[in-house]
C-alpha positions in Angstrom: 0.0 0.0 0.0 1.3 3.3 -1.0 1.0 6.0 1.8 0.2 9.4 0.7 2.1 12.1 2.7 0.5 15.5 2.2 2.3 18.7 3.0 0.1 19.8 5.8 0.3 19.2 9.7 -1.7 16.5 11.4 -1.5 16.5 15.1 -0.1 13.2 16.6 0.1 14.4 20.1 -2.0 16.9 21.8 -2.4 16.6 25.6 -5.5 18.7 26.1 -7.4 16.2 24.0 -5.8 13.1 25.0 -4.5 12.5 21.3 -1.3 10.5 21.6 -0.4 8.3 18.6 2.3 5.7 19.2 5.3 5.9 17.0 4.6 2.5 15.3 0.9 3.6 14.7 1.7 7.0 12.9 1.7 5.8 9.3 -1.7 4.2 9.9 -3.1 7.2 11.7 -2.0 9.6 8.8 -3.5 7.2 6.1 -6.8 7.2 8.0 -6.8 11.1 8.2 -6.0 11.4 4.5 -8.9 9.1 3.6 -11.2 11.3 5.7 -10.0 14.6 4.2 -9.6 13.3 0.6 -11.3 15.8 -1.8 -12.6 12.9 -3.7 -15.0 12.2 -0.7 -16.3 15.7 -0.3 -19.7 15.2 -2.1 -20.3 12.1 0.1 -19.3 14.0 3.2 -21.7 16.9 2.3 -24.5 14.4 1.8 -23.9 12.7 5.2 -23.7 16.2 7.1 -26.9 17.2 5.5 -28.7 13.9 6.6 -27.1 14.2 10.1 -28.2 18.0 10.5 -31.8 17.0 9.6 -31.9 14.8 12.6 -30.8 17.8 15.0 -33.5 20.3 16.2 -32.4 23.7 15.3 -29.9 22.9 12.6 
């Protein structure tokens, strides 16, 4: 599997939120983040957010 390495910052340790990714899990974590922010998934994400927002009063 080829791992894409974007040129942006992704936190792997942030004490306030409890985010702490072990060194041996960083590549898997970055791949997961990339898949979630991949522009190819934008339309699906918008659809899911619209459906989710419809279930919340006031949104």
